[in-house]
Each structure stands twice: as structure tokens, then as C-alpha cells.
C-alpha positions, 0 to 999 in steps of 0.5 A: 490523465489516468485515474487509479482503480478503486473499490468503494464502500459506504458511498452513501455515508456523508462524512470525510472519506478514508482512502486506503493504499496497499504495499508493494506487490499488493492490491486493494483486495488485500484490504477487503475485510477492513474496507467493508468493516470501516464502510459501516462508519464512513466512505472507504476507497480501497485504491490500487497503486499505479503498476499494481492490481487493476490501475494503470501501468507506467514507467514512472514510480517516484514518491511524487508520482504516487502522491500526484496520483492520489491528488488526481484521484481526489479531484476526479471524485470531487473529494476536497478533503480526506483521511488517507491510510497507506501501508508500506510502499502505500505509506510512503505514497500518503506521507509524500501526498500529505507533504505536497498537499496538506490541505487535502489531508484531514488525518494521516495514517501510516502503517509499518513504514517510516519516512527514511530510505530502506536498504534494498530487501526484495531482491529474492522476491523480485528474482523469484518473480522474474524466474516465472516463465508464463510461456511454459507454466500452465497453472497457478500450482506451477507458478507457486512451485517456481516461487517455492524454489526461492521463497521459503515463506508460504504466506508470501507465495500465497500473497504474490499469487493473488496477483495471478490472472488469465490474460486473453489475447486473441484466442490465446489465454495465459497466466500473468501478473497484474503488477508491472514487474518490469517498472517495479524492478527497474525503479525499485531503488527510487521508491524503497531506497529513497527517503520521503522528500523533507517537508513538514506536515502539521496535521494529525498523524498516526504511525502504526507499527507491528510488534514483530516487524523491524520496519519502524524502529524506536530510533525512527521516532526522532525522524518521524516527529521531525516531519510529522510533529503531531505523530503518535506511534502505536504498536499492534501486538502479535503482528509483523509487517502485514499488521492488518492481516496479522491482528485485524481486530486490534488494528481496526480498533486503533484506526477507529479510535484515531478517527473518532469512530468508536 
């Protein structure tokens, strides 16, 4: 059984831990500042999803696969019950986990995603990533200039470039992506264009939406409440999809209030 890679803050605090999961093409490092800050109050596990960061690569990528990884992680670390927080794809993972294993979830936090199916909307990014030829590019700048031909937003290019690392095989060294682009591209419809399986989680739940994002729409609240009847939906001002990066102060405050840490 393979266990997800993580970084843990506040290990010595004896209270319910918070498990944090990033979004598509992200990694736990994207949540470093949040982890450090929240680690003053409770143990925080920043975790790489499968096929991301330093976690294992696999050909499987369904919502259930992601949820099972969380259950296996908790078993491995002897965690009986946790608060779980997931952003975007990580949000789908924690929703499915809460439906599959409700007894393991103290409080559920879902960031800027709803349980519904989404139309495919990362094709441009996937095409750009697949265009990078690591046999010919020799620097991060060269990779960024390839991406720049397809992706207009500099912030998105910088976000993706955080996944670059020098891969060593024998005497040779070349750049590569930390994420498993092959599986993420092939199984994309399985985890983005599929809704979470129907079920009901009766525990306390918080959905956090970005004011400038269209991932959680007003009309989504009915579907959210159907599966998560105790859900509160809070909108963070001046934030798009990467809510925790766009308005970290208000985001942390909303999370702390929900977890009773203020």
C-alpha cells in the first residue's frame, strides 16, 4: 500500500489534526504559509495527491481512488478522526472521502469547488504542458517561454513551473514535471467531468468560494445542501479560484472561525 507524501506542522499539539489537499497540477508547497500559520493551533498535514508533487504515480485517478488514499494515509499515521480541507480537485477528494468514511471526518472544508460535474476546461494547459520537450529544453526559462505561447496568464505559468525539477538518471540530468502528466491527461474526464457520487455527509461542512471565481455559483447551493445538509457557504472577497493565495488573511480567518480556533 502506497502512502501519500506529506509535510507536517504542529506535530506536538494534541488536538484533532487538519489534513490539507491541493488542486490539479498543484502540490503541498502551495500551502506552505497556511500550514505554518495553522500549525500554531493544531497539527497540520499538507499532503500531495497521487500523481502530484512527491507522491506516488498511478494509472488510476478516480474520486474513489483519491478518497481511499486519504483513508490509507490516516491509517498509516494512526489518525482516527481529522478535519479535512481540499481545494478544487482536492475538494472533490475530501468530499468523496467524507461520503465514504464519515466517521473519520470531524469537520469538512471544501475550497472553491462543488460536488457537480464540470465541463472540461484545462485543455489549453494540458496542450501547453504536452508541448514541452524535455529532450531539448535546458532551463526553466526555456520551459516558461514554451508555456507562454499557449497560456496568457503569467501567474498560471509560474504556478505550473513550480512543478519543474531536475531528474537524474545515471550521469544525465534533465528537467521534468513532478506531476504525472500522462495519467492526468488520460483520466481528466474521470475526475473533472464527473460529479461526486451521490451520498449524504451529515457532519459540519464549510464551502469557501472566491468572490471572483465561477466555480461555485449561487445555483449550486441546492446540490451542495442535498449532499452536505449542514453546509455553510462563505465567499472570500477579492479572491479568484486560488482563494488562499489571493486573500490569505481573510481565508485563514474563515478557516480558524469554522474550526473554533479564534
